[in-house]
C-alpha positions in Angstrom: -16.2 -12.5 -9.1 -16.9 -15.9 -7.2 -17.1 -14.5 -4.1 -19.3 -11.4 -5.5 -21.6 -14.3 -7.1 -21.6 -16.1 -3.5 -22.5 -13.0 -1.5 -25.4 -12.1 -4.2 -26.5 -15.7 -4.1 -26.7 -15.8 -0.1 -28.2 -12.0 -0.6 -31.1 -13.3 -2.8 -32.0 -16.4 -0.5 -32.1 -14.2 2.6 -35.8 -12.9 2.9 -34.5 -10.0 4.5 -32.7 -7.2 2.1 -29.7 -5.5 3.4 -30.3 -2.4 1.8 -32.2 -0.6 -0.9 -29.2 -0.7 -3.0 -29.1 -4.5 -2.4 -33.0 -4.7 -3.2 -32.1 -2.9 -6.2 -29.3 -5.5 -7.5 -31.4 -8.5 -6.8 -34.3 -7.1 -9.2 -31.3 -6.2 -11.8 -29.1 -8.9 -11.6 -30.0 -10.4 -14.9 -29.3 -7.0 -16.8 -25.9 -6.4 -15.3 -23.3 -6.8 -17.3 -19.4 -6.7 -16.4 -17.5 -4.0 -18.5 -14.2 -5.8 -20.7 -12.3 -3.3 -19.0 -12.8 -4.3 -15.3 -12.2 -8.0 -16.4 -9.1 -7.0 -18.2 -7.8 -4.9 -15.1 -8.4 -8.1 -12.7 -6.4 -9.9 -14.9 -3.9 -7.6 -15.3 -3.9 -7.3 -11.2 -3.5 -11.1 -11.2 -0.4 -11.2 -13.4 1.5 -8.6 -12.0 4.9 -9.4 -10.8 7.0 -7.8 -8.2 10.2 -6.8 -10.4 13.6 -6.4 -9.1 15.4 -3.0 -9.1 18.4 -2.1 -11.3 21.9 -3.0 -10.3 22.8 0.2 -7.6 19.1 0.4 -7.4 17.1 -0.6 -4.1 13.2 -0.7 -3.9 11.3 0.3 -0.9 7.6 -0.8 -0.8 5.6 0.5 1.7 2.1 -0.1 3.2 -0.4 1.1 5.8 -3.0 -0.3 7.7 -6.2 0.8 9.4 -9.3 -0.5 10.9 -10.8 2.8 10.0 -10.2 6.1 10.6 -9.4 7.0 14.4 -8.8 3.1 14.7 -5.7 1.0 15.8 -3.5 1.6 12.4 0.1 0.4 11.6 2.4 0.4 9.0 5.0 -1.7 7.2 7.7 -1.3 4.8 10.5 -3.7 3.3 13.7 -2.3 1.1 15.3 -5.0 -1.2 18.3 -4.9 -3.1 18.8 -5.6 -6.8 19.2 -9.1 -6.2 15.7 -9.1 -4.6 17.3 -9.9 -0.9 15.6 -8.2 1.9 17.8 -5.6 3.3 15.6 -3.7 5.9 12.2 -4.2 6.9 9.8 -2.7 9.7 6.2 -3.4 11.1 5.3 -0.8 13.7 1.9 -0.4 15.3 0.7 3.3 15.2 -1.8 5.3 17.7 -5.2 5.2 16.3 -5.2 7.8 13.2 -6.3 8.2 9.5 -6.1 5.3 7.0 -4.1 8.0 4.7 -1.7 8.8 8.0 -0.8 5.1 7.7 -0.2 5.2 4.5 2.2 7.7 4.3 4.3 7.0 7.5 5.9 4.2 6.4 7.1 5.8 3.1 8.4 8.3 5.2 10.0 6.1 7.8 11.3 3.8 5.5 13.1 6.8 3.6 14.5 7.8 6.5 16.1 4.2 7.1 17.2 4.2 3.4 19.2 7.5 3.9 20.4 6.4 7.1 21.9 2.9 5.6 23.4 5.1 2.8 21.2 4.3 0.0 20.7 7.1 -3.0 19.1 5.4 -6.0 15.9 4.5 -4.5 12.6 2.8 -6.4 9.4 3.7 -4.2 6.3 1.2 -5.0 3.1 1.3 -2.7 -0.4 0.5 -3.6 -1.9 4.1 -2.0 -2.4 6.1 -4.8 -3.0 9.0 -2.5 0.7 9.0 -1.3 2.5 8.2 -4.7 0.6 11.2 -6.5 1.3 13.4 -3.6 4.8 13.0 -4.2 4.2 13.5 -7.9 2.7 17.0 -7.3 4.4 17.5 -4.3 1.4 18.7 -2.5 -1.8 17.1 -0.9 -5.0 19.2 0.5 -4.7 17.8 4.0 -2.4 20.2 6.2 -1.5 17.0 8.5 -0.7 14.9 5.2 1.3 18.0 4.0 3.1 17.9 7.0 4.3 14.2 6.3 4.9 14.6 2.9 7.3 17.6 3.8 9.5 15.2 5.4 9.1 12.6 2.6 10.0 15.3 -0.1 13.1 16.3 2.0 14.3 13.0 2.5 14.1 12.5 -1.5 15.9 15.4 -2.1 18.5 13.7 -0.4 19.0 10.8 -2.7 20.8 10.8 -6.3 18.0 9.6 -7.8 14.5 7.8 -7.2 11.2 6.7 -9.1 7.7 6.7 -7.3 5.4 4.0 -8.6 2.0 3.1 -8.0 1.4 -0.8 -8.0 -1.6 -3.2 -7.1 -1.8 -4.7 -3.5 -1.3 -7.6 -4.9 2.4 -7.1 -5.6 2.7 -5.1 -2.8 2.1 -8.4 -0.6 5.3 -8.2 1.8 4.4 -4.9 3.0 0.6 -5.4 3.5 1.3 -8.5 5.4 3.9 -6.7 7.5 1.3 -3.7 7.8 -1.5 -5.6 8.9 0.4 -7.7 11.2 0.8 -4.8 13.6 -2.7 -4.2 14.1 -2.5 -7.7 16.2 0.8 -5.9 18.0 3.4 -7.0 16.0 6.7 -4.7 16.0 9.4 -5.4 13.6 12.6 -3.3 12.8 15.1 -5.0 11.1 18.0 -4.2 8.9 21.0 -6.7 7.2 24.3 -5.9 9.0 26.0 -6.3 6.0 24.4 -3.4 4.6 26.0 -0.1 5.9 
């Protein structure tokens, strides 16, 4: 909220409005009310925490980053065991593409890593509602995303059990940082050799 107020105050002090929307906000600022549900959602985001998977399960947190459609993008994922120890991670740049491709690719590659290393009970968590909803519906209206989703669904079918959950970005921080580091050129692919 402080950031919004700071930006608005800066805008209000400016002699030129940024846009007609900005001008409207200036005129109506005193009458604008923040809904209690927005404040509650913001509070719940701040209080959200990453949770350990159950014994016998692993958790794949994934994220994609893009500077915009047809711009540099990258992926990041982290796989943890039931104790929370990192057993695998990847940060990989992608060729310029859409932000949605950047959200689906780490899920696809992360699942491939899980299967390659014998993990069979996986909780998949990401802050991309599009990707999580596509898994649940088993379809997406975009043909390019559908090709990646088909691969994801094929790999999910190889698991004994899986759960797919949408989480807040604040909880997905490790995958978020890995994906954003790729835009600056980072590449990491690491697996704990103690895990098959």
